[in-house]
MARDOSE-886169 format. One line per 4 residues: their letters; for each residue y, x, z of N, C-alpha, C. Coordinates in steps of 0.001 Angstrom, whole numbers, plus 500000, padded with zeros to 6 digits. Last residue first. Layout:
<rs>
A) Y/X/Z/Y/X/Z/Y/X/Z | ... $
</rs>
This chain:
<rs>
XXXX) 267913/628617/619849/266729/628452/619000/267067/627548/617822 | 269145/630556/622346/269548/629882/621118/268330/629821/620197 | 268046/630077/625736/267998/630791/624461/268500/629923/623324 | 269176/630600/629132/268685/629758/628055/268822/630492/626738 $
XXXX) 268760/631555/632430/269005/632039/631063/268371/631048/630091 | 270081/629378/634924/268911/629952/634246/269327/630456/632866 | 272888/630059/636958/272313/629350/635818/271127/630104/635226 | 274269/630708/639198/272867/631160/639097/272141/630445/637963 $
XXXX) 276737/629501/638901/276660/630942/639014/275260/631504/638892 | 276206/626746/636531/276634/627373/637765/276407/628869/637777 | 273371/624913/635212/274759/625360/635183/275071/626071/636490 | 270731/624266/635541/271353/623965/634253/272745/624550/634109 $
XXXX) 268094/625945/636800/269490/625619/637109/270246/625470/635792 | 264917/625499/637801/265714/625536/636571/267119/625053/636908 | 262536/627346/639685/263624/626379/639638/264438/626592/638368 | 259305/627886/640258/260305/628200/639230/261323/627075/639186 $
XXXX) 256538/629223/641915/257753/628434/642047/258751/628875/640992 | 252966/628961/641856/254201/629649/641484/255366/628676/641590 | 249658/629450/643006/250870/628633/643049/252085/629496/642710 | 247438/631076/643206/247676/630411/641930/248882/629499/641916 $
XXXX) 246761/630389/646568/246511/631268/645433/246694/630490/644133 | 249481/628612/648190/248070/628848/647889/247944/629797/646703 | 252268/630010/650029/251650/629192/648990/250195/629540/648784 | 253644/631589/651779/252674/630662/652339/251997/629779/651325 $
XXXX) 256294/631763/649560/255772/632215/650847/254840/631159/651413 | 255453/631541/646065/256138/631039/647269/255490/631546/648543 | 255933/633846/643620/254856/633324/644464/255505/632841/645756 | 258212/632948/640959/257829/633696/642147/256630/633044/642844 $
XXXX) 258954/633372/637581/258396/632495/638616/257882/633347/639764 | 261825/634428/635960/260583/634875/636596/260170/633897/637697 | 264303/634086/634931/263183/633738/634056/261830/634006/634706 | 266166/635082/636614/266107/633623/636503/264973/633152/635607 $
XXXX) 266118/637829/636352/265295/637230/637392/265216/635721/637318 | 268069/638303/634495/266670/638437/634083/265754/637761/635087 | 270295/638032/636141/270083/637071/635074/268620/637100/634617 | 269884/640271/637769/269936/638939/638364/269711/637865/637315 $
XXXX) 269966/642443/635943/268730/642123/636671/268721/640727/637290 | 271242/642392/632770/271606/642070/634148/270343/641684/634920 | 270128/642600/630220/270381/643822/630988/270718/643558/632451 | 267827/641431/628276/268716/640878/629300/268981/641994/630301 $
XXXX) 265978/642645/626678/267266/642339/626075/268264/641736/627050 | 263681/642706/628148/264430/643958/628010/265818/643726/627425 | 262704/640154/627765/263269/640500/629065/264108/641773/628978 | 261867/640590/625090/262852/639552/625415/263512/639851/626759 $
XXXX) 259946/642634/625167/261214/642855/624457/262275/641799/624760 | 258246/643828/628017/258531/642649/627200/259881/642794/626504 | 257693/645788/629810/257553/646128/628394/257916/644967/627473 | 257984/644581/632255/258831/645740/631967/258796/646112/630481 $
XXXX) 255956/642669/632202/257348/642233/632125/258274/643386/631735 | 253714/644299/632552/253887/643583/631283/255328/643130/631112 | 254229/645168/635186/254107/646128/634092/254329/645460/632742 | 254334/642696/636688/255467/643629/636635/255387/644586/635444 $
XXXX) 253312/640118/637200/253008/640803/635934/254072/641874/635687 | 254103/638598/639339/253008/639548/639563/252528/640210/638270 | 256025/636849/638360/256466/637987/639163/255368/639023/639352 | 255961/635714/635029/255307/635737/636331/255669/637016/637086 $
XXXX) 258223/633598/633123/257364/634770/633287/256823/634764/634719 | 259244/630979/631239/258736/631286/632577/257821/632500/632473 | 262244/630354/629346/260875/630855/629484/260535/631005/630956 | 264124/627747/627662/264012/628952/628464/262557/629414/628468 $
XXXX) 266432/625559/626208/265156/626258/626062/265164/627536/626888 | 267649/622227/626286/267871/623646/626546/266505/624310/626641 | 268227/619614/623845/267436/620271/624878/267979/621673/625140 | 271530/618252/623459/270272/618740/622904/269491/619333/624062 $
XXXX) 273506/617310/625012/273475/616834/623634/272216/617281/622925 | 273106/616282/628339/272815/617316/627347/272804/616692/625964 | 273436/614121/630017/274567/615027/629845/274333/616133/628845 | 270092/614086/631256/271351/613400/630993/272480/614412/630891 $
XXXX) 267747/616335/629658/268361/615703/630824/269637/614986/630407 | 265048/618487/628963/265879/617386/628488/266459/616699/629727 | 263940/621713/628368/264412/620779/629388/265335/619756/628720 | 261161/623700/627498/262295/622888/627045/262649/621904/628151 $
XXXX) 259667/626876/627602/260054/625677/628344/261251/625014/627674 | 256846/628925/627214/258091/628452/626628/258409/627090/627240 | 255442/631154/629545/255462/629805/629006/256825/629569/628362 | 253783/634379/629357/254920/633498/629636/254648/632106/629092 $
XXXX) 252856/637760/629475/252440/636365/629651/253625/635483/630059 | 255020/639760/627348/254317/639504/628604/253868/638045/628678 | 254448/640719/624002/255242/639948/624948/254397/639676/626193 | 253990/643899/622495/253457/642692/623116/254494/642030/624002 $
XXXX) 254459/645462/619243/254273/645485/620686/253804/644125/621188 | 256633/644001/616773/255615/644936/617218/255545/644990/618728 | 258501/642040/616472/258831/643374/615981/257804/644434/616326 | 257282/639766/617665/257589/639788/616228/257870/641174/615677 $
XXXX) 254534/640543/619827/255977/640419/619637/256290/640515/618151 | 251518/638767/620664/252227/639783/619876/253723/639491/619801 | 251022/637928/624143/251034/637555/622727/251811/638606/621948 | 248930/637846/627106/250020/638411/626302/249887/638000/624842 $
XXXX) 247824/634590/628371/247659/636004/628095/248845/636532/627312 | 248737/632231/630967/248639/632678/629573/248391/634173/629483 | 246880/630539/633362/247793/631669/633146/247640/632149/631697 | 246729/627034/632822/246062/628319/632940/247082/629427/632717 $
XXXX) 248180/624358/634834/247826/625001/633580/246958/626224/633842 | 250240/621837/635906/248961/622495/636172/248458/623076/634857 | 253537/621435/636990/252658/621642/635835/251403/622362/636295 | 256029/619443/638310/254821/620208/638641/253905/620235/637422 $
XXXX) 259393/618912/639564/258362/618809/638529/257174/619659/638954 | 262125/617254/641237/260932/618110/641245/260014/617838/640049 | 264341/615768/641825/264456/616736/640745/263246/617631/640601 | 263784/613799/643635/264289/615060/644165/264449/616137/643119 $
XXXX) 262678/611813/642089/263987/611563/642689/264611/612818/643278 | 261088/613938/639577/261130/612791/640475/262535/612657/641075 | 260938/614729/636056/261286/615058/637434/261339/613782/638277 | 258070/614600/633866/259382/614120/634293/259668/614560/635724 $
XXXX) 256381/616953/631948/256479/616371/633286/257900/615878/633549 | 254035/618137/629744/255287/617373/629820/255336/616669/631168 | 252480/620828/627929/252641/619989/629101/253978/619276/629079 | 250088/622388/625867/251354/621659/625944/251373/620777/627178 $
XXXX) 247531/623478/625894/248672/624364/625734/250025/623707/625921 | 245130/622186/626312/245874/621839/625100/247109/622706/624886 | 241918/622326/627483/243194/623044/627519/243941/622776/626222 | 239512/621035/626963/240500/620361/627775/241834/621065/627861 $
XXXX) 237438/623912/626758/237623/622497/626555/238659/621922/627493 | 239162/627094/626370/238105/626207/626851/238440/624738/626662 | 238888/627383/622740/238618/626707/624012/239436/627370/625106 | 239594/628710/620376/238481/627786/620349/238278/626998/621642 $
XXXX) 242870/629058/618983/241934/629366/620061/240835/628316/620085 | 243897/630258/615742/243707/629193/616737/242691/629583/617786 | 245654/633446/615412/244683/632445/614993/244485/631403/616080 | 247682/634817/616431/246369/635447/616552/245257/634495/616117 $
XXXX) 249900/633178/616024/249917/634536/615468/248576/635260/615555 | 248973/629802/615015/249216/630803/616045/249121/632212/615484 | 248459/627699/613349/249419/628694/612881/249736/629737/613935 | 246770/625922/614689/246216/626730/613587/247147/627814/613082 $
XXXX) 246834/626009/618223/247534/625619/616998/247029/626500/615858 | 246805/626876/620961/245997/625757/620463/246676/625166/619231 | 247125/630451/620792/247687/629117/620947/246723/628064/620403 | 245871/633227/622656/245867/632395/621459/246408/631007/621774 $
XXXX) 245510/634734/624914/246680/635002/624099/246737/634211/622811 | 243495/634000/626574/243160/634996/625548/244333/635302/624634 | 244591/631975/628142/244343/633282/628752/244005/634375/627740 | 246766/630431/625645/245729/630419/626661/245540/631814/627246 $
XXXX) 250341/630030/625255/249031/630498/624822/248043/630354/625973 | 252422/627061/625589/251949/628399/625930/250645/628742/625232 | 254996/624975/626637/254105/625320/625519/253697/626769/625707 | 256402/622246/628474/255930/623632/628397/254981/623790/627223 $
XXXX) 259199/620270/629461/258077/620479/628544/257697/621958/628527 | 260660/618081/631673/260312/619488/631468/259086/619560/630568 | 263336/615921/632003/261983/616053/631466/261744/617522/631155 | 265227/614217/634591/265041/615217/633542/263588/615209/633079 $
XXXX) 266163/612610/636660/265576/611983/635476/265509/612960/634308 | 267390/613911/638808/266212/613071/639052/265540/612493/637817 | 268364/616981/639630/268498/616081/638481/267260/615188/638472 | 269812/618008/642752/268656/617747/641897/268986/616772/640768 $
XXXX) 272663/620197/642927/272050/618910/643215/270879/618664/642271 | 274135/622411/642367/272910/622620/643130/272212/621326/643499 | 276150/621950/640682/276487/621881/642108/275271/622111/642988 | 274947/621986/638200/275843/623074/638558/276246/623096/640012 $
XXXX) 271557/620763/638950/272799/620809/638188/273702/621926/638701 | 268065/621574/638687/269289/621440/639476/270515/621503/638569 | 264716/620888/638958/265790/620988/637974/267077/620647/638718 | 262315/622712/640911/263314/621664/640766/264207/621959/639564 $
XXXX) 258751/623281/640775/260115/623633/641125/261019/622441/640976 | 255616/624841/639893/256429/623721/640348/257822/624208/640718 | 252585/625499/638535/253981/625921/638476/254822/624711/638848 | 249325/626440/639313/250335/625392/639419/251719/626024/639391 $
XXXX) 246265/627218/637547/247410/627581/638373/248397/626420/638374 | 242760/627632/637107/243939/626759/637039/245019/627251/638001 | 240372/629036/637158/241598/629755/636809/242844/628897/636736 | 238351/626359/636223/238406/627739/636703/239701/628400/636241 $
XXXX) 239679/623076/636863/239182/624102/635952/239286/625484/636577 | 240792/621034/638321/239598/621676/638856/239034/622777/637985 | 242885/620048/636785/243195/620805/638013/241990/621510/638611 | 242557/620582/633299/242076/619857/634470/242347/620679/635736 $
XXXX) 245666/621526/631803/244233/621708/631978/243821/620906/633210 | 248087/620442/631850/247731/621156/630630/246236/621447/630619 | 249316/617871/633270/248058/618605/633411/247661/619211/632066 | 251511/616274/632845/251705/617523/633597/250450/618383/633706 $
XXXX) 250301/614088/631393/251206/615043/630739/251401/616335/631506 | 248674/612047/632124/248196/613403/632395/249064/614449/631709 | 250400/609740/631486/249802/609978/632814/249367/611405/633083 | 253484/610695/629827/252185/610021/629828/251412/610487/631055 $
XXXX) 256981/610291/628861/255908/610761/629765/254598/610022/629516 | 258454/608767/626803/257991/610134/626601/256900/610593/627567 | 259441/606174/627307/258300/606340/626423/257733/607736/626315 | 261336/605977/629335/260920/604758/628650/259687/604967/627783 $
XXXX) 262307/608257/630435/261140/607664/631078/260615/606444/630338 | 264653/608928/629117/263426/609639/628767/262182/608939/629293 | 267248/608097/629353/266260/607098/628980/264901/607712/628643 | 269798/609220/629979/268694/609285/630947/267544/608326/630637 $
XXXX) 269504/611929/627543/269057/611165/628712/270057/610079/628985 | 270673/613216/625460/269221/613074/625414/268668/612348/626630 | 273699/611433/624446/272964/612522/625076/271476/612236/625032 | 276200/610827/621999/275017/610375/622715/274275/611585/623268 $
XXXX) 279792/610802/622133/278526/611431/621761/277382/610839/622576 | 282106/608267/621188/281411/609025/622241/280080/609578/621760 | 284216/608858/618429/283116/608046/618947/282382/608847/620016 | 287592/609765/619019/286237/610134/618626/285237/609154/619205 $
XXXX) 290152/607214/618402/289596/608418/619004/288201/608702/618491 | 292648/606140/616081/291344/605962/616706/290847/607282/617273 | 296174/605918/616751/295018/606532/616066/293723/606306/616844 | 297305/602681/618032/297477/604060/617640/296222/604606/616969 $
XXXX) 297465/600043/618839/296492/600919/619487/296684/602384/619144 | 299061/598346/617486/299594/598904/618724/298675/599932/619358 | 297741/597232/615398/298788/598206/615080/299369/598870/616316 | 296013/595450/616638/295449/596626/615986/296512/597680/615725 $
XXXX) 297653/593365/617513/297071/594298/618497/296547/595568/617862 | 300431/593257/615161/299122/592820/615652/298621/593784/616710 | 303843/592356/615049/302841/593417/615167/301557/592846/615744 | 305026/589940/612784/304769/590346/614162/303673/591397/614209 $
XXXX) 305289/589019/610211/305850/590324/610528/305616/590775/611947 | 304014/586748/609466/305374/586602/609973/305996/587907/610406 | 300725/587678/610517/301599/586851/609683/302972/586705/610326 | 300522/591095/611802/300189/589686/611849/301111/588908/610932 $
XXXX) 299490/594107/610231/300524/593301/610874/300142/591843/610782 | 297021/595020/609514/297938/595947/610150/299090/595212/610829 | 294870/593711/608348/295419/593164/609589/296339/594154/610299 | 293225/596601/606965/293500/595173/606975/294037/594757/608332 $
XXXX) 294866/599781/606736/293777/598942/607205/294198/597484/607178 | 296317/601003/603718/296446/600587/605101/295304/599678/605497 | 294786/603577/601754/295225/602196/601923/295309/601852/603388 | 293750/606072/601415/295100/605995/601929/295604/604575/602117 $
XXXX) 291112/606176/600738/292086/606147/599659/293513/606018/600131 | 289987/604348/603593/289699/605191/602434/290752/605037/601355 | 292541/603999/606190/291402/603510/605423/291172/604417/604233 | 293392/606492/608673/293710/605500/607656/292459/605096/606917 $
XXXX) 292560/608381/610414/293578/607462/610891/293899/606375/609883 | 289264/609482/611162/290313/609228/610188/291291/608190/610725 | 288503/611554/613956/288352/610304/613236/289530/610105/612298 | 287833/615059/613637/288587/613959/614183/288398/612713/613334 $
XXXX) 284372/616114/613091/285803/616313/613214/286487/615096/613781 | 281223/616867/614766/282074/616243/613776/283543/616496/614038 | 279976/616342/618106/279836/616847/616751/280846/616158/615848 | 281690/617065/621160/281048/616124/620250/280996/616720/618861 $
XXXX) 280947/619765/623339/281836/619109/622408/281059/618173/621503 | 279574/619285/626589/279480/619832/625249/280387/619061/624305 | 279400/618396/629115/280719/618799/628655/280701/619373/627260 | 276857/617815/629837/277801/616718/629922/279173/617084/629394 $
XXXX) 276387/621083/630880/275776/619789/630607/276794/618680/630819 | 278578/623453/629431/278191/622732/630636/277536/621419/630261 | 277895/626289/627690/278186/624868/627524/277683/624147/628747 | 277826/628747/628930/278449/628645/627611/278786/627203/627290 $
XXXX) 276793/629531/631399/277840/628517/631366/278530/628428/630017 | 275846/632749/630282/275854/631738/631327/277044/630822/631155 | 274949/633127/626814/275752/633495/627967/275766/632364/628977 | 271568/633104/625750/272885/632498/625695/273662/632874/626943 $
XXXX) 269637/635803/624536/269969/634882/625620/271378/634360/625448 | 268529/635787/621052/269048/636353/622286/269449/635319/623300 | 265838/633666/619897/266860/634671/619716/267385/635122/621056 | 262342/633169/619547/263599/632872/620230/264588/633997/620000 $
</rs>
């Protein structure tokens, strides 16, 4: 991942459409057919003026038609040793829940290896049932919940180590593309302090938007992480 994107760089639903302005004339400069009606009377087509941009398509709100699957939120069996739960809400710029978003997570296992042959430390052999990838749609209250294992540290591209974290993609209505962030853990203070990605975010409040907290009164292994798509407390997103 590259550097953090500035807050509110693009508001969901307000991103510019791709491409340039629509052409006002037919190819080769020829006038469009039916520019004027028989007898010289102006046709409806000639009264409309230049054509506008074709509306852009977004990544929602049709995600529920085929992307979720029953055990998508369960990266590991909930009864597995060491299973943890990460839950929270996806919120818009007004702090309102986004009810039809999709949250995807990708992570290393506790040994710092990914369930992928191209992982930087080689593929991980187990434990059985851990796939590293999760996908959870939000409910009517914008809530999501992922059951997984706490990841281990992974090598940093420039040397050193990245703190335990999950890579997160969020899809939602009004977005022309996914937004990408990370989830770190509040109880990994030493590892977080040495993480090169977190170190690149100098504002402590902005850096804090990437850290999952232990909720008051929560059970052991429960973490809370809200994703704010816009606004003064917008989650840090990355250019990828």
